[in-house]
Structure formats: structure tokens, C-alpha cells
VEXDREN-2710 file (C-alpha; in Angstrom, 1 decimal):
% VEXDREN-2710
k/r/px/py/pz
1/MET/-131.6/-117.4/-29.6
2/ILE/-132.7/-113.8/-29.8
3/LYS/-136.3/-114.9/-30.3
4/ARG/-136.1/-117.0/-27.2
5/ILE/-134.5/-114.3/-25.1
6/GLY/-137.0/-111.8/-26.4
7/SER/-140.0/-114.0/-25.5
8/TRP/-138.8/-114.5/-21.9
9/ALA/-137.9/-110.8/-21.6
10/GLY/-141.4/-109.8/-22.7
11/MET/-143.0/-112.0/-20.2
12/LEU/-140.7/-111.4/-17.2
13/GLY/-140.3/-107.7/-17.8
14/THR/-144.0/-106.9/-17.9
15/ALA/-145.0/-109.4/-15.1
16/LEU/-142.3/-108.2/-12.7
17/PHE/-142.9/-104.5/-13.4
18/THR/-146.6/-104.9/-12.7
19/LEU/-146.0/-106.9/-9.6
20/SER/-143.5/-104.3/-8.4
21/PHE/-145.7/-101.2/-8.8
22/MET/-148.7/-103.1/-7.3
23/ILE/-146.8/-104.2/-4.2
24/ASN/-144.8/-100.9/-3.9
25/GLY/-148.0/-98.8/-4.3
26/PHE/-149.8/-100.8/-1.6
27/LEU/-147.0/-100.7/0.9
28/ARG/-145.8/-97.1/0.4
29/PRO/-147.0/-94.9/3.3
30/GLY/-149.1/-91.9/2.2
31/TYR/-149.3/-93.1/-1.4
32/ASN/-152.8/-93.5/-2.9
33/PRO/-152.6/-95.8/-6.0
34/VAL/-156.2/-94.8/-6.9
35/GLN/-155.3/-91.2/-7.6
36/ARG/-151.5/-91.2/-8.1
37/TYR/-149.5/-92.3/-11.1
38/VAL/-147.1/-95.3/-11.1
39/SER/-144.2/-92.9/-11.9
40/GLU/-144.7/-91.1/-8.6
41/LEU/-143.4/-94.1/-6.8
42/SER/-139.9/-93.0/-8.0
43/ILE/-140.1/-90.0/-5.7
44/GLY/-138.7/-90.1/-2.2
45/PRO/-136.2/-92.4/-0.3
46/GLN/-137.9/-95.6/-1.6
47/GLY/-138.0/-94.3/-5.1
48/TRP/-135.0/-96.4/-6.1
49/ILE/-137.3/-99.4/-6.3
50/GLN/-139.4/-97.9/-9.0
51/ILE/-136.4/-96.5/-10.8
52/VAL/-134.8/-99.9/-11.0
53/SER/-138.1/-101.3/-12.2
54/PHE/-138.1/-98.8/-15.1
55/LEU/-134.5/-99.7/-16.0
56/PHE/-135.3/-103.4/-15.9
57/LEU/-138.5/-103.1/-18.0
58/GLY/-136.7/-100.9/-20.5
59/ILE/-134.0/-103.5/-21.1
60/CYS/-136.6/-106.3/-21.3
61/ILE/-138.7/-104.4/-23.9
62/VAL/-135.6/-103.8/-26.0
63/PHE/-134.8/-107.5/-26.1
64/PHE/-138.5/-108.2/-26.8
65/ALA/-138.2/-105.8/-29.8
66/LEU/-135.2/-107.6/-31.1
67/GLY/-137.2/-110.9/-30.8
68/LEU/-140.0/-109.4/-32.8
69/LYS/-137.5/-108.4/-35.5
70/GLU/-136.3/-112.0/-35.8
71/ILE/-139.8/-113.6/-35.7
72/PHE/-141.2/-111.1/-38.3
73/PRO/-138.4/-110.7/-40.8
74/THR/-140.6/-109.8/-43.7
75/GLY/-144.1/-108.6/-44.4
76/LYS/-146.4/-106.2/-42.5
77/ALA/-145.0/-104.9/-39.2
78/SER/-141.6/-106.3/-40.0
79/LYS/-140.0/-102.9/-40.0
80/ALA/-142.2/-100.6/-38.0
81/GLY/-143.3/-103.2/-35.4
82/TRP/-140.0/-103.9/-33.7
83/ILE/-138.7/-100.3/-34.1
84/LEU/-141.8/-99.1/-32.2
85/PHE/-141.0/-101.4/-29.3
86/LEU/-137.3/-100.4/-29.4
87/ILE/-138.3/-96.8/-28.9
88/ILE/-140.7/-97.8/-26.1
89/GLY/-138.0/-99.8/-24.4
90/VAL/-135.5/-96.9/-24.5
91/CYS/-138.2/-94.5/-23.2
92/TYR/-139.0/-96.9/-20.3
93/PHE/-135.3/-97.1/-19.5
94/LEU/-134.8/-93.3/-19.5
95/SER/-137.9/-92.9/-17.4
96/GLY/-135.9/-94.4/-14.5
97/PRO/-133.1/-91.9/-13.9
98/PHE/-135.3/-88.9/-15.1
99/VAL/-137.6/-89.0/-12.1
100/THR/-141.1/-87.5/-12.5
101/ASP/-142.4/-84.5/-10.6
102/PRO/-145.5/-84.8/-8.4
103/ALA/-148.6/-84.7/-10.4
104/ALA/-150.0/-81.9/-8.2
105/MET/-147.0/-79.6/-9.1
106/PHE/-147.8/-76.5/-11.2
107/ASP/-146.5/-76.2/-14.7
108/ASN/-144.1/-73.3/-13.8
109/GLN/-142.6/-75.5/-11.1
110/LEU/-141.7/-78.5/-13.2
111/THR/-138.1/-79.6/-13.2
112/PHE/-136.0/-80.5/-16.2
113/HIS/-135.9/-84.2/-15.3
114/GLY/-139.6/-84.2/-14.6
115/THR/-140.4/-82.7/-17.9
116/LEU/-138.3/-85.3/-19.7
117/HIS/-140.0/-88.0/-17.8
118/GLY/-143.4/-86.7/-19.0
119/ILE/-142.2/-86.7/-22.6
120/PHE/-140.9/-90.3/-22.3
121/GLY/-144.2/-91.3/-20.8
122/ALA/-146.2/-89.7/-23.5
123/ILE/-144.1/-91.5/-26.1
124/VAL/-144.6/-94.9/-24.3
125/PHE/-148.4/-94.6/-24.0
126/SER/-148.8/-93.3/-27.6
127/LEU/-146.6/-95.8/-29.3
128/SER/-148.0/-98.7/-27.2
129/ALA/-151.4/-98.0/-28.6
130/VAL/-150.0/-97.5/-32.1
131/SER/-148.1/-100.8/-32.0
132/CYS/-151.4/-102.6/-31.4
133/PHE/-152.8/-101.4/-34.7
134/VAL/-149.5/-102.0/-36.5
135/PHE/-149.5/-105.6/-35.4
136/TRP/-153.2/-106.1/-35.9
137/ARG/-152.7/-105.5/-39.6
138/ARG/-150.0/-108.3/-39.5
139/PHE/-151.9/-110.7/-37.4
140/ARG/-155.2/-110.6/-39.3
141/ALA/-153.2/-111.5/-42.5
142/ASP/-151.0/-114.2/-40.9
143/GLU/-152.6/-117.6/-40.3
144/LYS/-150.2/-118.4/-37.5
145/TRP/-151.0/-115.2/-35.6
146/LYS/-154.6/-114.7/-36.7
147/PRO/-156.0/-116.0/-33.3
148/LEU/-154.5/-112.9/-31.7
149/SER/-155.8/-110.3/-34.2
150/ALA/-159.1/-109.7/-32.4
151/PHE/-157.5/-109.3/-29.0
152/THR/-154.9/-107.0/-30.5
153/LEU/-157.5/-104.7/-32.0
154/VAL/-159.5/-104.6/-28.7
155/ALA/-156.3/-103.9/-26.8
156/GLY/-155.5/-101.0/-29.1
157/ILE/-159.0/-99.5/-28.8
158/VAL/-159.0/-99.8/-25.0
159/MET/-155.6/-98.2/-24.7
160/VAL/-156.7/-95.2/-26.9
161/VAL/-159.9/-94.7/-24.8
162/LEU/-157.9/-94.9/-21.5
163/ILE/-155.2/-92.5/-22.8
164/ILE/-158.0/-90.0/-23.7
165/PHE/-159.4/-90.4/-20.1
166/MET/-156.0/-89.7/-18.7
167/LYS/-155.6/-86.6/-20.8
168/ILE/-159.0/-85.3/-19.7
169/GLY/-158.0/-85.9/-16.1
170/GLN/-154.8/-83.9/-16.6
171/LEU/-156.7/-81.0/-18.1
172/GLN/-159.4/-80.7/-15.4
173/THR/-160.4/-81.9/-12.0
174/GLY/-163.2/-84.4/-11.8
175/LEU/-163.9/-88.1/-12.1
176/PHE/-160.9/-89.0/-14.3
177/ASN/-158.6/-86.9/-12.2
178/ASP/-159.7/-88.6/-8.9
179/TRP/-159.2/-92.0/-10.5
180/ALA/-156.0/-91.1/-12.4
181/GLY/-154.0/-93.9/-10.9
182/VAL/-156.6/-96.5/-11.7
183/VAL/-157.0/-95.3/-15.3
184/GLN/-153.3/-95.3/-15.9
185/ARG/-152.8/-98.8/-14.3
186/CYS/-155.6/-100.2/-16.5
187/CYS/-153.9/-98.8/-19.6
188/LEU/-150.5/-100.2/-18.5
189/ILE/-151.9/-103.6/-17.6
190/MET/-153.7/-103.8/-20.9
191/SER/-150.5/-103.2/-22.7
192/TYR/-148.5/-105.7/-20.6
193/VAL/-151.1/-108.4/-21.0
194/TRP/-150.9/-108.0/-24.8
195/ILE/-147.1/-108.0/-24.7
196/PHE/-147.1/-111.0/-22.4
197/THR/-149.5/-112.9/-24.8
198/ILE/-147.3/-112.2/-27.8
199/SER/-144.2/-113.2/-25.9
200/PHE/-145.8/-116.5/-24.8
201/LYS/-146.7/-117.3/-28.4
202/MET/-143.2/-116.4/-29.5
203/LYS/-141.8/-118.8/-26.9
204/ARG/-144.2/-121.6/-28.1
205/ALA/-143.2/-120.9/-31.7
206/GLY/-139.5/-121.2/-30.7
207/GLU/-140.0/-124.5/-29.0
208/LYS/-141.6/-126.0/-32.1
209/ASN/-138.7/-124.9/-34.3
END
């Protein structure tokens, strides 16, 4: 049961969250999705949409983590794998009520809730990349999951590179800063496509059992 719920949660959570920030970013007056982060959609009168999206995704990732715990009870990634996603899910959930500060705000003007949001975000991005390499070790040694091993490795490498680009953009103005929103969205979508793919395979595995 948990495996089935987890698979649907992984697919619906990532798909609806992506759809939400894409539509919301396109329709929000004065918001430039090329330069601004997804989290900045939480700011302002319409911010509740993004806040709810964070809460929903966080709950979905927690259920996804529990599904992973059931489908990988032993072996590589059986302990670290689902715990990583449990932490990611909690951080996504907390990113909702702890609204971010505008990216253009100076460090000495940051709010408490904005600082916490930044910490949760850093954990999400870091552990999302780490989880790829954790599961890559499992997938390459598991015949049932081996077809996903190459994609998992590529996803992890791509996320690491994009995270570095985001960090460079935060430290100095220039190309990566001007395209900060695009770089972040590419990293998020890479992560979500990977989670969606695993969730879909979990669903198929559940149907065969």
C-alpha cells in the first residue's frame, strides 16, 4: 500500500509543483522567471499559491520516501536512500511557511524566515544531488533497476554542475546571475524528472506484484 501511495505521490507531487511554478511565473505581473528564483513566487499577495505548492510537494516527497523504504528494504541505499528523501520532503514542506526574501536583498537585511528558507533550500538541492549517487550505486548492482543507472548518474552530474552555476551566480553578477531563474529551474526539473521516473517504475513494480 505504502509503495503504491509513494509512487503516485512522487509522480503527482513533482508534476503539479512544476506545473504550478511554470504557470504562476508566467502569469505573475512583474515577475521574470529567467532571472528570479521559484521561491520568490511566495512573496506578495499571490504568494499563497507557491506556499501551498511547497507544502503539497513536501508531503508528497515524504510519502515517496516511505515508498522507497518499502521497495528497497535491504542492500545498498536501503537506509540512506529513503532517509535522504525524508529530509528533502520535510525541507520542502518547511520552505512554504518560511517565505524567502527577495534575491536582491542585502545580507544585512535578511529576515529570520528568509534565512531559514535559504537553509532549507540549500539542503534540498544538496541532498537531491547526493541521492542520485546513492541510488546509482544501488541501481547499477540491481538487475531490476539497472536500466535507470545511467540516467541516475547523468542526473546527479547535471545537478551538481547546475548547483555550482547557481552558487557562482549568487557570489557575483554576470551570466549565471542574469539567468539564475533558468539555471535553478533546470536543476529542479532534472530532479523532478528523475523522481517521476523512479516513481513510475515503482508503480509498475507494484502492479506486477
